[in-house]
ZATOR-222417 format. One record per atom (N, C-alpha, C): residue number from 1; residue in one letter; atom name; x, y, z. Coordinates in steps of 0.05 Angstrom, whole numbers, padded with zeros to 5 digits, always signed. Each point is the difference from the previous one (the first is absolute). Example, Ala and Ser with C-alpha at 12.3 -4.5 7.8 and 13.67 -1.06 7.14 Angstrom:
2
+-----+------+------+--------+--------+--------+
| pos | code | site |   east |  north |     up |
+-----+------+------+--------+--------+--------+
|   1 |    A |    N | +00264 | -00114 | +00156 |
|   1 |    A |   CA | -00018 | +00024 | +00000 |
|   1 |    A |    C | +00018 | +00024 | +00000 |
|   2 |    S |    N | -00007 | +00021 | -00014 |
|   2 |    S |   CA | +00016 | +00024 | +00001 |
|   2 |    S |    C | -00015 | +00022 | +00014 |
+-----+------+------+--------+--------+--------+
// end
This chain:
82
+-----+------+------+--------+--------+--------+
| pos | code | site |   east |  north |     up |
+-----+------+------+--------+--------+--------+
|   1 |    M |    N | +00155 | +00077 | +00059 |
|   1 |    M |   CA | +00010 | -00005 | -00017 |
|   1 |    M |    C | -00026 | +00001 | -00016 |
|   2 |    T |    N | +00008 | +00014 | -00027 |
|   2 |    T |   CA | -00014 | +00012 | -00020 |
|   2 |    T |    C | -00005 | -00025 | -00025 |
|   3 |    K |    N | -00018 | +00008 | -00012 |
|   3 |    K |   CA | -00013 | -00016 | -00012 |
|   3 |    K |    C | +00016 | -00011 | -00022 |
|   4 |    D |    N | +00016 | +00017 | -00014 |
|   4 |    D |   CA | +00018 | -00008 | -00014 |
|   4 |    D |    C | +00017 | -00019 | +00006 |
|   5 |    A |    N | +00012 | +00005 | +00028 |
|   5 |    A |   CA | +00017 | -00023 | +00008 |
|   5 |    A |    C | -00015 | -00017 | +00008 |
|   6 |    L |    N | -00018 | -00016 | +00009 |
|   6 |    L |   CA | -00010 | -00022 | +00004 |
|   6 |    L |    C | -00007 | -00006 | -00034 |
|   7 |    S |    N | -00006 | +00011 | -00014 |
|   7 |    S |   CA | -00005 | -00018 | -00029 |
|   7 |    S |    C | +00034 | -00010 | -00005 |
|   8 |    A |    N | +00020 | +00015 | +00001 |
|   8 |    A |   CA | +00019 | -00008 | -00007 |
|   8 |    A |    C | +00007 | -00030 | +00020 |
|   9 |    K |    N | -00001 | +00008 | +00015 |
|   9 |    K |   CA | -00005 | -00028 | +00022 |
|   9 |    K |    C | -00004 | -00026 | -00013 |
|  10 |    I |    N | -00028 | +00006 | -00009 |
|  10 |    I |   CA | -00016 | -00015 | -00008 |
|  10 |    I |    C | -00006 | -00010 | -00031 |
|  11 |    Q |    N | +00020 | +00012 | -00016 |
|  11 |    Q |   CA | +00007 | +00002 | -00015 |
|  11 |    Q |    C | +00030 | -00015 | -00003 |
|  12 |    D |    N | +00019 | +00004 | +00026 |
|  12 |    D |   CA | +00034 | -00028 | +00002 |
|  12 |    D |    C | -00028 | -00023 | +00001 |
|  13 |    I |    N | -00006 | -00003 | +00026 |
|  13 |    I |   CA | -00016 | -00024 | +00004 |
|  13 |    I |    C | -00002 | -00017 | -00025 |
|  14 |    L |    N | -00024 | +00015 | -00015 |
|  14 |    L |   CA | -00005 | -00012 | -00025 |
|  14 |    L |    C | +00027 | -00013 | -00022 |
|  15 |    T |    N | +00019 | +00022 | -00006 |
|  15 |    T |   CA | +00013 | -00013 | -00010 |
|  15 |    T |    C | +00020 | -00016 | +00011 |
|  16 |    G |    N | +00010 | +00004 | +00021 |
|  16 |    G |   CA | +00019 | -00019 | +00022 |
|  16 |    G |    C | -00025 | -00030 | +00008 |
|  17 |    E |    N | -00021 | -00001 | +00001 |
|  17 |    E |   CA | -00002 | -00025 | +00013 |
|  17 |    E |    C | -00005 | -00012 | -00014 |
|  18 |    F |    N | -00019 | +00007 | -00021 |
|  18 |    F |   CA | -00021 | -00007 | -00020 |
|  18 |    F |    C | +00011 | +00001 | -00031 |
|  19 |    E |    N | +00025 | +00007 | -00002 |
|  19 |    E |   CA | +00008 | +00007 | -00024 |
|  19 |    E |    C | -00013 | +00016 | -00030 |
|  20 |    I |    N | +00000 | +00013 | +00009 |
|  20 |    I |   CA | -00024 | +00021 | -00014 |
|  20 |    I |    C | +00011 | +00021 | -00015 |
|  21 |    P |    N | +00003 | +00002 | -00017 |
|  21 |    P |   CA | +00022 | +00015 | -00014 |
|  21 |    P |    C | -00015 | +00032 | +00008 |
|  22 |    P |    N | +00014 | +00018 | -00002 |
|  22 |    P |   CA | -00008 | +00027 | +00015 |
|  22 |    P |    C | -00018 | +00018 | -00024 |
|  23 |    E |    N | -00003 | -00002 | -00020 |
|  23 |    E |   CA | -00009 | +00008 | -00027 |
|  23 |    E |    C | -00025 | -00006 | +00004 |
|  24 |    K |    N | -00008 | -00028 | +00006 |
|  24 |    K |   CA | -00033 | -00009 | +00010 |
|  24 |    K |    C | -00007 | +00010 | +00028 |
|  25 |    I |    N | +00012 | +00010 | +00019 |
|  25 |    I |   CA | -00007 | +00009 | +00012 |
|  25 |    I |    C | -00005 | +00037 | +00005 |
|  26 |    R |    N | -00039 | +00001 | -00017 |
|  26 |    R |   CA | -00008 | +00027 | +00002 |
|  26 |    R |    C | -00021 | +00007 | +00035 |
|  27 |    P |    N | -00015 | +00017 | +00001 |
|  27 |    P |   CA | -00012 | +00008 | +00016 |
|  27 |    P |    C | -00029 | -00015 | -00011 |
|  28 |    D |    N | -00008 | -00001 | -00019 |
|  28 |    D |   CA | -00022 | -00017 | -00008 |
|  28 |    D |    C | +00001 | -00024 | -00010 |
|  29 |    A |    N | +00025 | -00015 | -00001 |
|  29 |    A |   CA | +00007 | -00024 | -00004 |
|  29 |    A |    C | -00022 | -00026 | +00015 |
|  30 |    L |    N | -00009 | -00011 | -00015 |
|  30 |    L |   CA | -00027 | -00022 | +00018 |
|  30 |    L |    C | +00032 | -00026 | +00010 |
|  31 |    L |    N | -00009 | -00004 | +00028 |
|  31 |    L |   CA | +00012 | -00019 | +00012 |
|  31 |    L |    C | -00004 | -00021 | -00011 |
|  32 |    A |    N | -00015 | -00013 | -00005 |
|  32 |    A |   CA | -00005 | -00023 | -00014 |
|  32 |    A |    C | +00004 | -00005 | -00029 |
|  33 |    D |    N | -00019 | +00024 | -00013 |
|  33 |    D |   CA | +00000 | -00014 | -00024 |
|  33 |    D |    C | +00036 | +00019 | -00022 |
|  34 |    D |    N | +00001 | +00024 | +00006 |
|  34 |    D |   CA | +00030 | +00009 | -00003 |
|  34 |    D |    C | +00019 | -00012 | +00022 |
|  35 |    L |    N | -00001 | -00007 | +00008 |
|  35 |    L |   CA | +00033 | -00010 | +00023 |
|  35 |    L |    C | -00001 | -00028 | +00001 |
|  36 |    D |    N | -00027 | -00010 | +00000 |
|  36 |    D |   CA | -00011 | -00034 | +00006 |
|  36 |    D |    C | +00008 | -00008 | +00027 |
|  37 |    L |    N | -00007 | +00026 | +00015 |
|  37 |    L |   CA | -00007 | -00013 | +00031 |
|  37 |    L |    C | -00007 | -00011 | +00012 |
|  38 |    D |    N | -00010 | -00025 | +00017 |
|  38 |    D |   CA | -00028 | -00013 | +00008 |
|  38 |    D |    C | +00007 | +00000 | +00033 |
|  39 |    S |    N | -00024 | +00000 | +00018 |
|  39 |    S |   CA | -00016 | +00011 | +00013 |
|  39 |    S |    C | +00037 | -00022 | +00030 |
|  40 |    I |    N | +00008 | -00009 | -00010 |
|  40 |    I |   CA | +00022 | -00010 | +00019 |
|  40 |    I |    C | +00020 | +00015 | -00006 |
|  41 |    D |    N | +00006 | +00011 | -00020 |
|  41 |    D |   CA | +00023 | +00023 | -00005 |
|  41 |    D |    C | +00001 | +00029 | +00018 |
|  42 |    F |    N | -00030 | +00002 | -00012 |
|  42 |    F |   CA | -00006 | +00031 | +00014 |
|  42 |    F |    C | +00004 | -00002 | +00034 |
|  43 |    I |    N | -00007 | -00022 | +00018 |
|  43 |    I |   CA | +00004 | -00013 | +00019 |
|  43 |    I |    C | +00030 | +00002 | -00002 |
|  44 |    D |    N | +00012 | -00008 | -00008 |
|  44 |    D |   CA | +00036 | +00007 | +00001 |
|  44 |    D |    C | +00001 | +00027 | +00001 |
|  45 |    I |    N | -00015 | +00012 | -00019 |
|  45 |    I |   CA | +00009 | +00033 | +00001 |
|  45 |    I |    C | -00002 | +00008 | +00020 |
|  46 |    I |    N | -00025 | +00001 | +00017 |
|  46 |    I |   CA | -00008 | +00013 | +00023 |
|  46 |    I |    C | +00018 | -00018 | +00026 |
|  47 |    G |    N | +00009 | -00017 | -00001 |
|  47 |    G |   CA | +00025 | -00008 | +00018 |
|  47 |    G |    C | +00017 | +00015 | +00003 |
|  48 |    K |    N | +00019 | +00006 | -00021 |
|  48 |    K |   CA | +00020 | +00013 | -00011 |
|  48 |    K |    C | +00000 | +00035 | +00012 |
|  49 |    V |    N | -00035 | +00012 | -00013 |
|  49 |    V |   CA | -00002 | +00025 | +00004 |
|  49 |    V |    C | +00004 | +00004 | +00027 |
|  50 |    K |    N | -00018 | -00021 | +00027 |
|  50 |    K |   CA | +00003 | +00002 | +00025 |
|  50 |    K |    C | +00026 | -00004 | +00011 |
|  51 |    E |    N | +00025 | -00001 | -00012 |
|  51 |    E |   CA | +00027 | +00002 | +00012 |
|  51 |    E |    C | +00000 | +00038 | -00002 |
|  52 |    F |    N | -00011 | +00011 | -00008 |
|  52 |    F |   CA | +00013 | +00036 | +00002 |
|  52 |    F |    C | -00034 | +00010 | +00012 |
|  53 |    I |    N | -00020 | -00018 | +00007 |
|  53 |    I |   CA | -00027 | +00009 | +00019 |
|  53 |    I |    C | -00006 | +00001 | +00025 |
|  54 |    P |    N | +00000 | +00022 | +00020 |
|  54 |    P |   CA | +00001 | -00022 | +00021 |
|  54 |    P |    C | -00031 | -00004 | +00003 |
|  55 |    G |    N | +00003 | -00013 | +00029 |
|  55 |    G |   CA | -00029 | -00014 | -00004 |
|  55 |    G |    C | -00014 | -00010 | -00019 |
|  56 |    K |    N | -00028 | -00015 | +00003 |
|  56 |    K |   CA | -00014 | -00010 | -00012 |
|  56 |    K |    C | -00017 | +00013 | -00016 |
|  57 |    V |    N | +00004 | -00023 | -00030 |
|  57 |    V |   CA | -00012 | +00013 | -00030 |
|  57 |    V |    C | -00022 | -00017 | -00001 |
|  58 |    N |    N | -00024 | +00024 | +00007 |
|  58 |    N |   CA | -00029 | -00024 | -00013 |
|  58 |    N |    C | -00005 | +00000 | -00017 |
|  59 |    P |    N | -00007 | -00034 | -00012 |
|  59 |    P |   CA | -00002 | -00014 | -00021 |
|  59 |    P |    C | -00025 | +00012 | -00012 |
|  60 |    D |    N | -00023 | +00011 | +00012 |
|  60 |    D |   CA | -00018 | +00015 | -00013 |
|  60 |    D |    C | +00000 | +00025 | -00027 |
|  61 |    D |    N | +00028 | +00015 | +00010 |
|  61 |    D |   CA | +00010 | +00010 | -00012 |
|  61 |    D |    C | +00005 | +00005 | -00029 |
|  62 |    F |    N | +00004 | -00030 | -00003 |
|  62 |    F |   CA | +00014 | -00009 | -00032 |
|  62 |    F |    C | -00019 | -00009 | -00010 |
|  63 |    K |    N | -00028 | -00006 | +00006 |
|  63 |    K |   CA | -00019 | -00017 | -00009 |
|  63 |    K |    C | -00010 | +00009 | -00024 |
|  64 |    T |    N | +00004 | +00029 | -00013 |
|  64 |    T |   CA | +00001 | +00014 | -00025 |
|  64 |    T |    C | +00025 | -00001 | -00022 |
|  65 |    V |    N | +00018 | -00005 | +00018 |
|  65 |    V |   CA | +00025 | -00002 | -00020 |
|  65 |    V |    C | +00001 | -00002 | -00022 |
|  66 |    Q |    N | +00005 | +00006 | -00025 |
|  66 |    Q |   CA | +00010 | -00019 | -00023 |
|  66 |    Q |    C | +00020 | +00018 | -00017 |
|  67 |    T |    N | +00008 | +00023 | +00005 |
|  67 |    T |   CA | +00024 | +00011 | -00019 |
|  67 |    T |    C | +00027 | +00010 | +00027 |
|  68 |    V |    N | +00026 | -00001 | -00007 |
|  68 |    V |   CA | +00030 | +00015 | +00013 |
|  68 |    V |    C | -00017 | +00032 | +00009 |
|  69 |    Q |    N | -00020 | +00013 | -00014 |
|  69 |    Q |   CA | -00010 | +00017 | +00021 |
|  69 |    Q |    C | -00006 | -00008 | +00023 |
|  70 |    D |    N | -00028 | -00012 | -00007 |
|  70 |    D |   CA | -00011 | -00008 | +00024 |
|  70 |    D |    C | +00007 | -00015 | +00023 |
|  71 |    V |    N | +00026 | -00009 | -00006 |
|  71 |    V |   CA | +00023 | -00019 | +00022 |
|  71 |    V |    C | +00001 | +00030 | +00024 |
|  72 |    T |    N | +00012 | +00021 | -00022 |
|  72 |    T |   CA | +00022 | +00026 | +00012 |
|  72 |    T |    C | -00031 | +00005 | +00019 |
|  73 |    D |    N | -00022 | +00015 | -00013 |
|  73 |    D |   CA | -00015 | +00017 | +00007 |
|  73 |    D |    C | -00014 | -00026 | +00021 |
|  74 |    A |    N | +00008 | -00022 | +00007 |
|  74 |    A |   CA | -00013 | -00009 | +00017 |
|  74 |    A |    C | +00022 | -00011 | +00032 |
|  75 |    L |    N | +00026 | +00008 | -00014 |
|  75 |    L |   CA | +00017 | +00002 | +00027 |
|  75 |    L |    C | +00008 | +00017 | +00010 |
|  76 |    F |    N | -00007 | +00021 | -00019 |
|  76 |    F |   CA | +00008 | +00028 | +00011 |
|  76 |    F |    C | -00016 | +00013 | +00030 |
|  77 |    P |    N | -00016 | -00006 | +00001 |
|  77 |    P |   CA | -00007 | +00011 | +00023 |
|  77 |    P |    C | +00013 | -00007 | +00028 |
|  78 |    Y |    N | +00015 | -00035 | -00004 |
|  78 |    Y |   CA | +00021 | -00001 | +00018 |
|  78 |    Y |    C | +00026 | +00011 | +00008 |
|  79 |    V |    N | +00015 | +00006 | -00013 |
|  79 |    V |   CA | +00018 | +00008 | -00009 |
|  79 |    V |    C | +00002 | +00032 | -00003 |
|  80 |    Q |    N | -00026 | +00021 | +00001 |
|  80 |    Q |   CA | +00006 | +00013 | -00009 |
|  80 |    Q |    C | +00017 | +00029 | +00021 |
|  81 |    N |    N | -00003 | -00013 | +00020 |
|  81 |    N |   CA | +00011 | +00012 | +00024 |
|  81 |    N |    C | +00026 | -00004 | +00015 |
|  82 |    L |    N | +00015 | -00020 | -00026 |
|  82 |    L |   CA | +00025 | -00005 | +00018 |
|  82 |    L |    C | +00015 | +00025 | -00015 |
+-----+------+------+--------+--------+--------+
// end
């Protein structure tokens, strides 16, 4: 999977599950401040992403995630060989 494909899947999750308007979802958008997501929402995002990621996702990889791009960057190693 390419980084662009992963980014599109993340955007689909944010628009579909959290009803965030697509125009608000930019790579530099802050999950908390710009998208009004909290830690529970973030766990839900990871749960949805795990539907297409094989194996386990290491929670430590997400300790510093703050933006939409950070989510993509943190998840890409798990899907780059798919």
